[in-house]
Kinemage of the C-alpha trace (Angstrom):
@kinemage 1
@onewidth
@group {chain A} dominant
@subgroup {mainchain}
@vectorlist {calphas} color= white
{ca met a 1} P -156.179 149.607 150.556
{ca ala a 2} L -157.396 152.269 148.166
{ca asn a 3} L -158.628 155.659 149.282
{ca ile a 4} L -162.377 155.714 149.817
{ca val a 5} L -162.583 159.408 150.683
{ca tyr a 6} L -160.413 161.740 148.608
{ca thr a 7} L -160.377 165.358 147.536
{ca phe a 8} L -159.926 167.047 144.180
{ca glu a 9} L -160.175 170.765 143.425
{ca asn a 10} L -161.608 171.455 146.893
{ca his a 11} L -164.396 168.899 146.573
{ca val a 12} L -164.822 165.683 148.564
{ca tyr a 13} L -165.306 162.476 146.588
{ca leu a 14} L -166.305 158.962 147.605
{ca asn a 15} L -164.722 156.013 145.799
{ca ile a 16} L -166.894 153.015 146.731
{ca thr a 17} L -166.255 150.521 143.917
{ca asn a 18} L -163.945 149.725 141.024
{ca ser a 19} L -166.665 147.858 139.120
{ca cys a 20} L -168.069 149.354 135.917
{ca pro a 21} L -170.048 147.944 132.959
{ca cys a 22} L -168.377 150.322 130.492
{ca arg a 23} L -164.897 150.643 129.041
{ca cys a 24} L -164.978 154.231 127.832
{ca glu a 25} L -162.242 155.242 125.402
{ca phe a 26} L -161.502 158.392 127.443
{ca cys a 27} L -161.735 156.851 130.943
{ca ile a 28} L -159.359 158.637 133.291
{ca arg a 29} L -158.514 155.479 135.186
{ca lys a 30} L -156.518 154.304 132.163
{ca asn a 31} L -154.065 157.129 132.834
{ca gly a 32} L -152.944 156.400 136.390
{ca asp a 33} L -153.731 155.018 139.818
{ca ser a 34} L -155.195 158.119 141.422
{ca val a 35} L -156.865 161.516 141.183
{ca gly a 36} L -156.441 164.513 143.467
{ca asp a 37} L -154.917 163.722 146.846
{ca ala a 38} L -155.629 159.977 146.684
{ca asp a 39} L -152.665 157.605 146.873
{ca thr a 40} L -154.556 155.023 144.839
{ca leu a 41} L -158.184 154.515 143.870
{ca trp a 42} L -157.699 150.838 143.004
{ca phe a 43} L -159.017 148.368 145.569
{ca ser a 44} L -157.059 145.169 146.055
{ca gly a 45} L -159.167 142.055 145.864
{ca his a 46} L -162.559 143.424 146.851
{ca asn a 47} L -164.697 146.525 146.898
{ca pro a 48} L -165.117 148.093 150.355
{ca ser a 49} L -167.869 147.083 152.748
{ca phe a 50} L -170.253 149.643 154.202
{ca asp a 51} L -168.412 149.410 157.527
{ca glu a 52} L -165.139 150.269 155.766
{ca ile a 53} L -166.779 153.190 153.957
{ca lys a 54} L -168.340 154.441 157.206
{ca ala a 55} L -165.014 154.208 159.048
{ca glu a 56} L -163.287 156.311 156.392
{ca ile a 57} L -166.077 158.905 156.512
{ca asp a 58} L -165.868 159.075 160.316
{ca ala a 59} L -162.097 159.587 160.134
{ca phe a 60} L -162.282 162.414 157.579
{ca asp a 61} L -162.423 166.086 158.566
{ca phe a 62} L -165.255 167.538 156.481
{ca ser a 63} L -165.079 170.930 158.222
{ca lys a 64} L -162.572 172.256 155.661
{ca tyr a 65} L -164.980 171.634 152.805
{ca ser a 66} L -168.400 172.953 151.939
{ca gly a 67} L -170.910 172.163 149.246
{ca glu a 68} L -171.203 168.818 147.505
{ca ile a 69} L -169.984 165.386 148.494
{ca ile a 70} L -169.660 163.446 145.259
{ca phe a 71} L -169.959 159.705 144.678
{ca cys a 72} L -167.351 159.270 141.952
{ca gly a 73} L -164.234 157.127 141.936
{ca tyr a 74} L -162.637 154.457 139.781
{ca gly a 75} L -165.935 152.692 139.159
{ca glu a 76} L -169.658 153.191 138.653
{ca pro a 77} L -171.196 153.968 142.078
{ca thr a 78} L -174.439 152.122 141.317
{ca cys a 79} L -172.452 148.901 140.923
{ca ala a 80} L -172.271 149.085 144.735
{ca tyr a 81} L -175.939 150.008 144.978
{ca glu a 82} L -176.677 148.847 148.512
{ca asn a 83} L -173.595 150.595 149.889
{ca leu a 84} L -174.400 153.709 147.843
{ca ile a 85} L -177.836 154.043 149.438
{ca lys a 86} L -176.606 153.150 152.936
{ca thr a 87} L -173.776 155.670 152.666
{ca ala a 88} L -176.040 158.422 151.372
{ca lys a 89} L -178.445 157.868 154.261
{ca tyr a 90} L -175.576 157.917 156.749
{ca leu a 91} L -174.179 161.149 155.319
{ca lys a 92} L -177.613 162.794 155.418
{ca thr a 93} L -177.681 162.065 159.146
{ca lys a 94} L -174.052 162.959 159.845
{ca leu a 95} L -173.753 166.014 157.552
{ca pro a 96} L -177.285 167.230 156.790
{ca gln a 97} L -175.988 170.560 155.523
{ca cys a 98} L -174.107 168.946 152.618
{ca lys a 99} L -175.499 168.235 149.186
{ca leu a 100} L -174.906 164.731 147.854
{ca arg a 101} L -174.147 164.209 144.182
{ca ile a 102} L -173.683 161.069 142.149
{ca asn a 103} L -171.725 160.974 138.918
{ca thr a 104} L -173.230 157.980 137.139
{ca asn a 105} L -173.330 156.345 133.727
{ca gly a 106} L -177.104 156.014 134.107
{ca leu a 107} L -177.119 152.230 133.784
{ca ser a 108} L -178.252 151.513 137.340
{ca asp a 109} L -181.543 149.883 136.342
{ca leu a 110} L -179.780 147.368 134.101
{ca leu a 111} L -177.042 146.759 136.665
{ca asn a 112} L -179.455 146.157 139.525
{ca lys a 113} L -182.270 144.588 137.499
{ca lys a 114} L -184.892 146.896 138.982
{ca pro a 115} L -186.014 150.540 138.794
{ca thr a 116} L -183.633 152.622 140.910
{ca ala a 117} L -184.289 156.292 140.092
{ca lys a 118} L -186.819 156.815 142.892
{ca glu a 119} L -184.596 155.474 145.660
{ca ile a 120} L -181.529 157.276 144.343
{ca cys a 121} L -183.402 160.554 144.153
{ca glu a 122} L -184.843 160.090 147.642
{ca asn a 123} L -181.330 159.905 149.074
{ca leu a 124} L -179.230 162.188 146.881
{ca asp a 125} L -179.629 165.801 145.778
{ca ile a 126} L -177.877 165.939 142.400
{ca val a 127} L -177.779 163.262 139.694
{ca ser a 128} L -175.169 163.862 136.993
{ca ile a 129} L -175.554 161.384 134.139
{ca ser a 130} L -172.848 160.728 131.549
{ca leu a 131} L -174.484 161.057 128.144
{ca asn a 132} L -171.303 161.091 126.053
{ca ala a 133} L -172.937 160.420 122.665
{ca pro a 134} L -176.092 161.365 120.757
{ca thr a 135} L -177.100 157.885 119.569
{ca ser a 136} L -177.009 154.289 120.721
{ca glu a 137} L -174.566 153.279 117.998
{ca lys a 138} L -172.114 156.053 118.824
{ca tyr a 139} L -172.437 155.374 122.551
{ca glu a 140} L -171.562 151.702 122.025
{ca ala a 141} L -168.528 152.612 119.908
{ca leu a 142} L -167.227 155.108 122.486
{ca cys a 143} L -168.164 153.530 125.827
{ca his a 144} L -168.299 149.778 125.050
{ca pro a 145} L -171.090 148.936 127.517
{ca thr a 146} L -171.608 145.288 128.398
{ca phe a 147} L -175.329 145.839 127.831
{ca lys a 148} L -174.739 146.712 124.140
{ca glu a 149} L -177.780 148.229 122.398
{ca lys a 150} L -179.829 148.233 125.628
{ca ala a 151} L -177.514 150.744 127.280
{ca phe a 152} L -178.329 154.060 125.603
{ca pro a 153} L -182.140 153.732 125.850
{ca ala a 154} L -181.709 152.756 129.514
{ca ile a 155} L -179.706 155.935 130.168
{ca leu a 156} L -182.414 158.117 128.651
{ca lys a 157} L -185.147 156.280 130.574
{ca phe a 158} L -183.228 156.652 133.852
{ca ala a 159} L -182.794 160.390 133.214
{ca glu a 160} L -186.506 160.804 132.509
{ca glu a 161} L -187.365 158.936 135.696
{ca cys a 162} L -185.039 161.105 137.796
{ca lys a 163} L -186.779 164.221 136.472
{ca lys a 164} L -189.943 163.154 138.302
{ca tyr a 165} L -188.356 163.787 141.687
{ca asp a 166} L -187.179 166.832 143.613
{ca val a 167} L -183.518 166.640 142.606
{ca thr a 168} L -181.187 168.389 140.185
{ca val a 169} L -180.633 166.261 137.075
{ca lys a 170} L -177.790 166.995 134.651
{ca phe a 171} L -176.221 165.386 131.624
{ca ser a 172} L -172.482 165.552 130.996
{ca leu a 173} L -170.113 164.586 128.226
{ca val a 174} L -166.388 164.724 127.607
{ca asp a 175} L -165.264 166.757 124.604
{ca val a 176} L -163.550 163.828 122.879
{ca ile a 177} L -166.376 163.588 120.342
{ca ser a 178} L -166.911 165.767 117.285
{ca lys a 179} L -168.461 169.220 117.445
{ca glu a 180} L -171.364 167.847 115.424
{ca asp a 181} L -171.965 165.089 117.964
{ca ile a 182} L -171.721 167.581 120.820
{ca ala a 183} L -174.338 169.722 119.059
{ca asp a 184} L -176.572 166.665 118.616
{ca cys a 185} L -176.156 165.807 122.309
{ca gln a 186} L -177.189 169.362 123.160
{ca lys a 187} L -180.309 169.005 121.007
{ca leu a 188} L -181.189 165.742 122.750
{ca ala a 189} L -180.642 167.247 126.188
{ca asp a 190} L -182.709 170.304 125.283
{ca lys a 191} L -185.516 168.077 124.012
{ca met a 192} L -185.518 166.223 127.329
{ca gly a 193} L -185.294 169.436 129.338
{ca ile a 194} L -182.046 168.444 131.048
{ca pro a 195} L -179.006 170.764 131.236
{ca leu a 196} L -175.848 169.501 129.512
{ca arg a 197} L -172.327 170.131 130.749
{ca val a 198} L -169.447 169.672 128.307
{ca arg a 199} L -166.294 168.699 130.198
{ca glu a 200} L -162.797 169.202 128.834
{ca tyr a 201} L -160.793 166.014 128.540
{ca thr a 202} L -157.615 165.923 130.585
{ca ala a 203} L -155.191 163.052 130.882
{ca asp a 204} L -154.379 163.965 134.510
């Protein structure tokens, strides 16, 4: 079975699903089976149940790590929405001193066919949303979302909704796009009042 809890650069990550509605050109999971100290992040046959996630959390020694616990693996965490919320609630009880972060593509509302920002923000502390492009057309060309032209507006709406709650909201992008597109993403983020982090692409 794949690693559910793994570490990378002294952070703890939770890999709770392999499902994702996007096929991003730069996706790191195209480059190998694992990240950090994980043996593999690919689940065989099925995504883990909450009981399996809980068991892995209970078996992990969190005392060596401080700061954020990050929902980010080889899939979009909100594809496993029920387990995401259950796990966040469990961690808040078990490790109340830790901050919980989700790295998400921002498509949760479309995936779950309901508004999700409120519940996510009630249970997590930091919402990092992959922006990756300045327009719907460029996002479709780079990330190939199954939702097509609905995807980019849904990301922006989700980000705006998250801003209403007492959480830290961030945009991110990977520097595989042009400098002009990065500048346009920065303008969009500034207009929305959301910080933008530009991440360097690595094939590792």
